[in-house]
DOMI-662412 format. One record per residue (C-alpha): residue number from 1; residue in three letters; x, y, z. Coordinates in Angstrom, 3 decimals, padded with zeros to 6 digits. Example, Ala and Ser with C-alpha at 12.3 -4.5 7.8 and 13.67 -1.06 7.14 Angstrom:
<atoms>
{n=1	res=ALA	xx=012.300	yy=-004.500	zz=007.800}
{n=2	res=SER	xx=013.670	yy=-001.060	zz=007.140}
</atoms>
This chain:
<atoms>
{n=1	res=MET	xx=-012.442	yy=013.314	zz=025.088}
{n=2	res=LYS	xx=-009.530	yy=011.584	zz=023.311}
{n=3	res=ARG	xx=-007.824	yy=012.961	zz=020.047}
{n=4	res=GLU	xx=-006.595	yy=010.606	zz=017.376}
{n=5	res=ILE	xx=-004.569	yy=011.593	zz=014.246}
{n=6	res=PHE	xx=-005.293	yy=009.448	zz=011.224}
{n=7	res=TYR	xx=-003.444	yy=009.717	zz=007.909}
{n=8	res=ILE	xx=-005.134	yy=008.908	zz=004.646}
{n=9	res=GLN	xx=-004.210	yy=009.547	zz=001.468}
{n=10	res=GLY	xx=-001.244	yy=011.973	zz=002.685}
{n=11	res=LYS	xx=-004.087	yy=014.050	zz=004.607}
{n=12	res=GLU	xx=-003.896	yy=014.446	zz=008.361}
{n=13	res=ILE	xx=-007.261	yy=013.929	zz=010.037}
{n=14	res=ILE	xx=-007.811	yy=014.890	zz=013.574}
{n=15	res=ILE	xx=-010.575	yy=012.826	zz=015.206}
{n=16	res=CYS	xx=-012.339	yy=013.114	zz=018.561}
{n=17	res=SER	xx=-014.380	yy=010.159	zz=019.102}
{n=18	res=ASN	xx=-017.465	yy=009.508	zz=021.227}
{n=19	res=PRO	xx=-018.096	yy=005.998	zz=023.247}
{n=20	res=LEU	xx=-021.329	yy=005.850	zz=021.352}
{n=21	res=VAL	xx=-020.012	yy=006.497	zz=018.027}
{n=22	res=PHE	xx=-018.386	yy=003.674	zz=015.986}
{n=23	res=HIS	xx=-014.501	yy=004.291	zz=016.005}
{n=24	res=PRO	xx=-012.473	yy=004.308	zz=012.918}
{n=25	res=SER	xx=-011.624	yy=000.610	zz=012.006}
{n=26	res=PRO	xx=-008.810	yy=-000.349	zz=009.820}
{n=27	res=HIS	xx=-011.000	yy=-001.808	zz=007.029}
{n=28	res=GLY	xx=-013.250	yy=001.119	zz=006.873}
{n=29	res=THR	xx=-010.987	yy=004.022	zz=007.472}
{n=30	res=LYS	xx=-007.868	yy=002.924	zz=006.269}
{n=31	res=GLY	xx=-008.930	yy=000.240	zz=003.554}
{n=32	res=LEU	xx=-011.991	yy=002.183	zz=002.041}
{n=33	res=GLY	xx=-010.169	yy=005.732	zz=002.621}
{n=34	res=GLU	xx=-007.216	yy=004.672	zz=000.551}
{n=35	res=ASN	xx=-009.228	yy=003.738	zz=-002.191}
{n=36	res=ILE	xx=-011.334	yy=006.973	zz=-002.346}
{n=37	res=LYS	xx=-010.925	yy=009.147	zz=-005.611}
{n=38	res=ILE	xx=-012.637	yy=012.635	zz=-005.692}
{n=39	res=SER	xx=-011.777	yy=015.501	zz=-008.009}
{n=40	res=LYS	xx=-011.994	yy=019.176	zz=-006.523}
{n=41	res=GLY	xx=-015.762	yy=020.425	zz=-006.870}
{n=42	res=GLU	xx=-017.335	yy=016.792	zz=-007.106}
{n=43	res=SER	xx=-020.392	yy=016.354	zz=-005.177}
{n=44	res=VAL	xx=-019.756	yy=013.873	zz=-002.062}
{n=45	res=LEU	xx=-022.425	yy=012.028	zz=-000.253}
{n=46	res=ASP	xx=-021.190	yy=010.195	zz=002.906}
{n=47	res=ILE	xx=-023.880	yy=007.617	zz=004.202}
{n=48	res=GLY	xx=-023.143	yy=006.691	zz=007.812}
{n=49	res=THR	xx=-020.581	yy=008.969	zz=008.449}
{n=50	res=GLY	xx=-019.954	yy=008.158	zz=012.067}
{n=51	res=THR	xx=-017.076	yy=010.220	zz=013.495}
{n=52	res=GLY	xx=-017.052	yy=011.903	zz=009.823}
{n=53	res=ILE	xx=-013.628	yy=010.721	zz=009.334}
{n=54	res=LEU	xx=-014.034	yy=009.936	zz=005.599}
{n=55	res=ALA	xx=-016.456	yy=012.640	zz=004.924}
{n=56	res=ILE	xx=-013.619	yy=015.228	zz=006.303}
{n=57	res=LEU	xx=-011.182	yy=013.293	zz=003.954}
{n=58	res=ALA	xx=-013.597	yy=013.846	zz=000.826}
{n=59	res=ALA	xx=-013.513	yy=017.590	zz=001.903}
{n=60	res=LYS	xx=-009.971	yy=018.036	zz=002.084}
{n=61	res=MET	xx=-009.526	yy=016.409	zz=-001.137}
{n=62	res=GLY	xx=-011.834	yy=019.160	zz=-002.545}
{n=63	res=GLY	xx=-015.153	yy=017.473	zz=-002.505}
{n=64	res=LYS	xx=-018.535	yy=019.301	zz=-001.666}
{n=65	res=VAL	xx=-019.379	yy=017.122	zz=001.226}
{n=66	res=LEU	xx=-022.820	yy=016.243	zz=002.697}
{n=67	res=ALA	xx=-022.667	yy=013.386	zz=005.474}
{n=68	res=VAL	xx=-025.348	yy=012.123	zz=007.219}
{n=69	res=ASP	xx=-026.184	yy=009.416	zz=010.181}
{n=70	res=ILE	xx=-029.093	yy=008.000	zz=011.786}
{n=71	res=LEU	xx=-027.597	yy=008.660	zz=015.244}
{n=72	res=ASP	xx=-027.509	yy=012.408	zz=016.963}
{n=73	res=ASP	xx=-024.266	yy=011.133	zz=018.936}
{n=74	res=ALA	xx=-022.623	yy=010.482	zz=015.403}
{n=75	res=VAL	xx=-024.029	yy=013.704	zz=014.042}
{n=76	res=GLY	xx=-022.632	yy=015.769	zz=016.476}
{n=77	res=CYS	xx=-019.242	yy=014.051	zz=016.599}
{n=78	res=ALA	xx=-018.911	yy=014.358	zz=012.790}
{n=79	res=VAL	xx=-019.636	yy=018.309	zz=013.347}
{n=80	res=GLN	xx=-017.368	yy=018.344	zz=015.907}
{n=81	res=ASN	xx=-014.294	yy=016.991	zz=013.786}
{n=82	res=ALA	xx=-015.119	yy=018.801	zz=010.877}
{n=83	res=LEU	xx=-014.805	yy=021.741	zz=012.558}
{n=84	res=LEU	xx=-011.567	yy=020.454	zz=014.576}
{n=85	res=ASN	xx=-010.038	yy=019.735	zz=010.945}
{n=86	res=LYS	xx=-011.418	yy=023.111	zz=009.435}
{n=87	res=THR	xx=-013.454	yy=021.519	zz=006.686}
{n=88	res=ASP	xx=-016.669	yy=022.742	zz=005.206}
{n=89	res=MET	xx=-019.272	yy=020.041	zz=004.984}
{n=90	res=LEU	xx=-023.051	yy=019.951	zz=005.783}
{n=91	res=VAL	xx=-023.923	yy=017.431	zz=008.377}
{n=92	res=PHE	xx=-027.384	yy=016.136	zz=009.471}
{n=93	res=LYS	xx=-029.478	yy=013.237	zz=010.825}
{n=94	res=SER	xx=-030.792	yy=010.772	zz=008.247}
{n=95	res=ASP	xx=-031.731	yy=007.072	zz=008.101}
{n=96	res=LEU	xx=-029.675	yy=006.255	zz=005.158}
{n=97	res=PHE	xx=-030.961	yy=008.134	zz=002.120}
{n=98	res=GLN	xx=-034.486	yy=009.063	zz=003.931}
{n=99	res=LYS	xx=-033.454	yy=013.089	zz=004.114}
{n=100	res=VAL	xx=-030.883	yy=013.291	zz=001.492}
{n=101	res=PRO	xx=-031.856	yy=016.042	zz=-000.994}
{n=102	res=LYS	xx=-032.842	yy=013.997	zz=-004.295}
{n=103	res=ARG	xx=-030.167	yy=014.722	zz=-006.645}
{n=104	res=LYS	xx=-027.158	yy=013.110	zz=-008.137}
{n=105	res=TYR	xx=-024.263	yy=012.849	zz=-006.682}
{n=106	res=ASP	xx=-020.750	yy=012.287	zz=-008.118}
{n=107	res=VAL	xx=-019.411	yy=010.173	zz=-005.322}
{n=108	res=ILE	xx=-021.304	yy=008.339	zz=-002.653}
{n=109	res=ILE	xx=-019.589	yy=006.754	zz=000.413}
{n=110	res=ALA	xx=-021.325	yy=004.331	zz=002.508}
{n=111	res=ASN	xx=-019.437	yy=002.404	zz=005.105}
{n=112	res=VAL	xx=-022.774	yy=001.240	zz=006.891}
{n=113	res=PRO	xx=-022.842	yy=-001.455	zz=009.983}
{n=114	res=GLN	xx=-022.824	yy=-005.243	zz=008.784}
{n=115	res=GLU	xx=-022.271	yy=-006.829	zz=012.084}
{n=116	res=LEU	xx=-024.265	yy=-010.047	zz=012.729}
{n=117	res=LEU	xx=-025.252	yy=-009.298	zz=016.228}
{n=118	res=SER	xx=-026.720	yy=-012.294	zz=018.783}
{n=119	res=PRO	xx=-030.021	yy=-011.533	zz=020.398}
{n=120	res=LYS	xx=-028.367	yy=-011.515	zz=023.754}
{n=121	res=ILE	xx=-025.730	yy=-008.651	zz=022.686}
{n=122	res=ILE	xx=-028.898	yy=-006.968	zz=021.070}
{n=123	res=LYS	xx=-031.031	yy=-007.239	zz=024.315}
{n=124	res=ASN	xx=-028.114	yy=-006.220	zz=026.588}
{n=125	res=SER	xx=-026.687	yy=-003.137	zz=024.565}
{n=126	res=ARG	xx=-027.967	yy=000.613	zz=024.543}
{n=127	res=PRO	xx=-029.613	yy=001.033	zz=021.111}
{n=128	res=GLU	xx=-027.119	yy=003.342	zz=019.663}
{n=129	res=ILE	xx=-024.427	yy=000.683	zz=020.184}
{n=130	res=VAL	xx=-026.690	yy=-001.694	zz=017.999}
{n=131	res=ILE	xx=-027.946	yy=000.801	zz=015.340}
{n=132	res=GLY	xx=-024.195	yy=001.601	zz=015.102}
{n=133	res=MET	xx=-023.130	yy=-001.836	zz=014.539}
{n=134	res=HIS	xx=-025.825	yy=-004.621	zz=013.563}
{n=135	res=GLY	xx=-026.330	yy=-004.728	zz=009.858}
{n=136	res=LEU	xx=-029.744	yy=-006.527	zz=010.190}
{n=137	res=GLY	xx=-030.716	yy=-010.091	zz=008.721}
{n=138	res=ASP	xx=-027.849	yy=-011.763	zz=008.204}
{n=139	res=GLY	xx=-025.645	yy=-008.880	zz=008.739}
{n=140	res=SER	xx=-025.945	yy=-007.874	zz=005.068}
{n=141	res=LYS	xx=-029.517	yy=-006.553	zz=004.874}
{n=142	res=LEU	xx=-028.568	yy=-002.915	zz=005.824}
{n=143	res=LEU	xx=-025.719	yy=-002.826	zz=002.958}
{n=144	res=ILE	xx=-028.034	yy=-004.362	zz=000.207}
{n=145	res=LYS	xx=-030.922	yy=-001.604	zz=001.255}
{n=146	res=THR	xx=-028.130	yy=000.925	zz=000.927}
{n=147	res=LEU	xx=-027.042	yy=-000.542	zz=-002.601}
{n=148	res=LYS	xx=-030.661	yy=-000.485	zz=-003.943}
{n=149	res=GLN	xx=-031.515	yy=003.106	zz=-002.484}
{n=150	res=ALA	xx=-027.893	yy=004.541	zz=-003.753}
{n=151	res=LYS	xx=-029.229	yy=003.956	zz=-007.442}
{n=152	res=GLU	xx=-031.698	yy=006.970	zz=-007.200}
{n=153	res=PHE	xx=-028.863	yy=009.194	zz=-006.136}
{n=154	res=MET	xx=-026.408	yy=008.175	zz=-008.821}
{n=155	res=LYS	xx=-025.657	yy=009.253	zz=-012.345}
{n=156	res=SER	xx=-023.955	yy=007.045	zz=-014.994}
{n=157	res=THR	xx=-020.638	yy=008.357	zz=-014.024}
{n=158	res=SER	xx=-020.958	yy=008.478	zz=-010.333}
{n=159	res=ARG	xx=-018.913	yy=006.252	zz=-008.218}
{n=160	res=LEU	xx=-019.745	yy=004.162	zz=-005.007}
{n=161	res=TYR	xx=-017.218	yy=003.366	zz=-002.365}
{n=162	res=VAL	xx=-018.729	yy=000.429	zz=000.272}
{n=163	res=VAL	xx=-016.957	yy=-001.741	zz=002.629}
{n=164	res=VAL	xx=-018.133	yy=-005.396	zz=002.401}
{n=165	res=TYR	xx=-017.564	yy=-007.425	zz=005.479}
{n=166	res=THR	xx=-016.878	yy=-011.389	zz=005.129}
{n=167	res=MET	xx=-018.608	yy=-011.910	zz=008.058}
{n=168	res=SER	xx=-021.809	yy=-010.893	zz=006.750}
{n=169	res=GLY	xx=-024.153	yy=-012.966	zz=004.551}
{n=170	res=TRP	xx=-023.323	yy=-011.051	zz=001.537}
</atoms>
């Protein structure tokens, strides 16, 4: 596996990627990552963690991190990367908030798929690739579902960090 080093908010993060897991992107990794604020001891939930890069950043900033992803390959990748970066975080499989413990988090990070894939690409791609990229509907359905579900896991002072792609219908 290929190792890459990312620097976000002055923190070095080493990532081993997996071809079945969405690779860190400039908008999600750098754009979102540079704007996340986490204080030591805050509870952090990372929805759609992928490689775990933003969850690792949150842990390095002092957050108590729970990271989830719908794909087994992503969960394995995030666990491996957490160990590689010597960060303490819990990672497990969940379809968005489905298996997340019902509690309020100080910070929620959600970099969910928002691509609008053509039926031809969907038909000719492995299911893991489609799940990792397709935002459903006009590309924004998964984002809207995430935003609606997030309310249940937030208190009035919680912060929610998301990326909104301009190519979706949002």
